[in-house]
C-alpha positions in Angstrom: -44.1 -52.3 6.3 -41.7 -49.7 5.0 -43.5 -47.7 2.4 -40.4 -46.5 0.6 -39.0 -48.7 -2.2 -36.3 -51.1 -1.1 -33.7 -53.1 -3.1 -35.4 -56.1 -4.8 -33.3 -58.8 -3.0 -34.3 -57.3 0.3 -38.1 -57.1 -0.3 -38.9 -60.4 1.3 -37.2 -59.4 4.6 -39.1 -56.1 4.6 -42.6 -57.8 4.8 -44.6 -57.5 8.0 -44.3 -60.5 10.3 -41.0 -61.6 8.7 -38.4 -62.3 11.4 -36.0 -59.9 9.7 -38.6 -57.1 9.2 -36.9 -53.7 9.6 -37.4 -52.0 12.9 -37.0 -48.4 13.9 -35.5 -48.2 17.4 -36.2 -45.0 19.3 -34.1 -44.1 22.3 -35.0 -40.9 24.2 -35.5 -40.2 27.9 -38.1 -37.5 27.1 -41.5 -39.2 27.2 -43.2 -36.6 25.1 -40.5 -36.6 22.4 -40.5 -40.4 22.4 -44.3 -40.5 21.9 -44.1 -37.9 19.2 -41.5 -39.9 17.2 -43.5 -43.1 17.7 -46.7 -41.5 16.5 -45.2 -40.2 13.3 -43.5 -43.5 12.5 -46.5 -45.6 13.4 -48.7 -43.6 11.1 -46.2 -44.3 8.3 -46.5 -48.1 9.1 -43.0 -48.6 10.5 -42.4 -51.2 13.1 -41.2 -49.4 16.3 -39.4 -50.3 19.5 -39.0 -47.4 21.9 -36.7 -47.2 25.0 -36.3 -44.6 27.7 -32.6 -45.0 28.1 -29.5 -46.2 26.3 -28.9 -48.9 28.9 -32.5 -50.2 28.5 -32.0 -50.3 24.7 -28.7 -52.1 24.9 -30.0 -54.6 27.4 -33.3 -55.5 25.7 -33.3 -54.7 22.0 -32.9 -57.8 19.8 -29.7 -57.0 17.8 -28.5 -57.3 15.1 -31.4 -56.9 12.8 -32.3 -54.6 9.9 -33.6 -51.2 10.7 -32.2 -47.9 12.1 -31.8 -46.1 15.4 -33.2 -42.7 16.3 -31.0 -41.7 19.2 -31.2 -38.7 21.6 -27.9 -37.0 22.5 -28.5 -35.8 26.0 -29.8 -38.5 28.3 -29.1 -39.4 31.9 -26.8 -42.3 32.4 -25.5 -43.2 28.9 -25.6 -40.4 26.5 -26.0 -40.8 22.7 -22.3 -40.9 21.9 -21.8 -43.7 24.5 -24.6 -45.7 23.1 -23.1 -45.3 19.6 -19.7 -46.4 20.9 -21.3 -49.5 22.6 -22.9 -50.5 19.3 -19.7 -50.0 17.5 -17.8 -52.2 20.0 -20.4 -55.0 19.5 -20.1 -54.8 15.8 -23.7 -53.9 15.3 -24.4 -52.4 11.8 -27.3 -50.1 12.6 -27.7 -46.6 10.9 -28.0 -43.9 13.6 -30.0 -40.7 13.3 -29.3 -38.4 16.2 -31.9 -36.1 17.7 -30.2 -32.9 18.8 -30.8 -29.5 20.3 -29.5 -26.5 18.5 -26.5 -26.3 20.8 -25.5 -29.9 20.1 -24.6 -29.5 16.4 -20.8 -29.7 17.1 -21.4 -33.0 18.9 -23.5 -34.2 16.0 -20.5 -33.6 13.7 -18.4 -35.8 16.0 -21.1 -38.5 16.0 -21.2 -38.5 12.2 -17.4 -38.9 12.1 -17.9 -42.0 14.2 -20.4 -43.4 11.7 -23.8 -41.8 12.4 -25.6 -41.1 9.1 -27.7 -38.0 10.0 -29.0 -35.8 12.7 -32.2 -33.8 13.2 -32.7 -30.7 15.4 -35.6 -30.6 17.8 -38.4 -29.9 17.3 -38.1 -32.1 14.2 -40.1 -31.7 11.0 -42.3 -34.8 10.4 -41.5 -35.1 6.7 -37.8 -34.7 7.3 -37.9 -37.4 9.9 -39.7 -39.8 7.6 -37.3 -39.0 4.7 -34.3 -39.8 6.8 -35.7 -43.0 8.2 -36.7 -44.3 4.8 -33.1 -43.6 3.5 -31.5 -45.2 6.6 -33.5 -48.4 6.3 -32.9 -48.7 2.6 -29.2 -48.3 3.3 -29.3 -51.0 6.0 -31.3 -53.4 3.8 -28.6 -53.1 1.1 -26.0 -53.9 3.8 -27.9 -57.0 4.9 -28.3 -58.1 1.3 -24.6 -57.7 0.6 -23.6 -59.2 4.0 -25.8 -62.3 3.1 -24.0 -62.6 -0.2 -20.6 -62.4 1.4 -21.6 -65.1 4.0 -22.9 -67.4 1.2 -19.6 -66.9 -0.7 -17.6 -67.7 2.4 -19.5 -71.0 2.9 -19.0 -71.9 -0.8 -15.2 -71.2 -0.5 -15.0 -73.2 2.7 -16.5 -76.2 0.8 -13.5 -76.3 -1.6 -10.7 -78.7 -0.9 -7.1 -77.3 -0.6 -6.4 -78.3 -4.2 -9.7 -76.9 -5.5 -8.9 -73.6 -3.8 -5.6 -73.5 -5.6 -7.3 -74.2 -8.9 -9.9 -71.4 -8.1 -7.1 -68.9 -7.4 -5.2 -69.8 -10.6 -8.3 -69.8 -12.7 -9.4 -66.3 -11.6 -5.9 -65.0 -12.2 -6.4 -66.0 -15.9 -4.4 -69.2 -16.1 -5.4 -71.8 -18.6 -5.9 -75.5 -17.6 -2.6 -76.4 -19.2 -0.8 -73.6 -17.2 -2.5 -74.7 -14.0 -1.6 -78.3 -14.6 2.1 -77.3 -15.0 2.1 -75.1 -11.9 0.4 -77.6 -9.7 2.2 -80.7 -11.1 -1.0 -82.4 -12.1 -2.4 -83.8 -15.3 -4.5 -81.7 -17.7 -7.4 -84.1 -17.1 -7.2 -83.8 -13.3 -7.3 -80.0 -13.6 -10.3 -80.2 -15.8 -12.1 -82.3 -13.1 -11.0 -79.9 -10.3 -12.1 -76.9 -12.4 -15.5 -78.4 -13.0 -16.0 -79.1 -9.3 -14.9 -75.5 -8.4 -17.5 -74.1 -10.8 -20.2 -76.4 -9.3 -19.4 -75.7 -5.7 -19.1 -71.9 -6.2 -22.4 -71.8 -8.1 -20.7 -70.2 -11.2 -22.2 -70.8 -14.6 -19.5 -69.0 -16.5 -15.9 -68.1 -16.0 -16.9 -64.4 -15.8 -19.1 -65.2 -12.8 -16.3 -67.0 -11.1 -13.9 -64.1 -11.7 -16.3 -61.6 -10.2 -16.1 -63.6 -6.9 -12.4 -63.0 -6.7 -12.4 -59.6 -4.8 -14.8 -61.0 -2.2 -12.8 -64.2 -1.9 -9.7 -62.2 -1.1 -11.4 -60.6 1.9 -13.7 -63.5 2.8 
């Protein structure tokens, strides 16, 4: 289990044995480096999956799932940047920490522009590695929590009828029932019924809760 604190909504998924337990993926063709990283992370009670090449990782790792990726830059076959690009193309949300040599820092900057969150120079400091992994996993767990909330909202929105969605849009824009009835050519009583159903289907107890769903509904 990850020993750093994680956001409360994500705690259940962080428990050992849970199918969504965070995993640290380690990809490095250097056997000694791979073993060193595994040893440090295993001693800190992280779940680890290690691979000797980018191709092996992409072919065998179970993705997407919460966690982070420790990725070497210079490997035969696919290099680190190519692995990063492949993950991006697949739409995999996995924070990447690159392992670099001192001469690779300019490449690391390029990788971070493409979405990597950090890099460590070899030989790495154990404490620095653990600090970065903790931060990466907390960040990814927050993403999974938010992603889950967006998915749930999308399902609730999809459950609305076309008329209920119109009422939802007009309610969160600040219209009263009387104004909505006039705009939709319906009776006040009918709009009351639709509004009540919208509140129930969206899981909103108050108008304020419903209004807070509006930004996500626009992109959902």
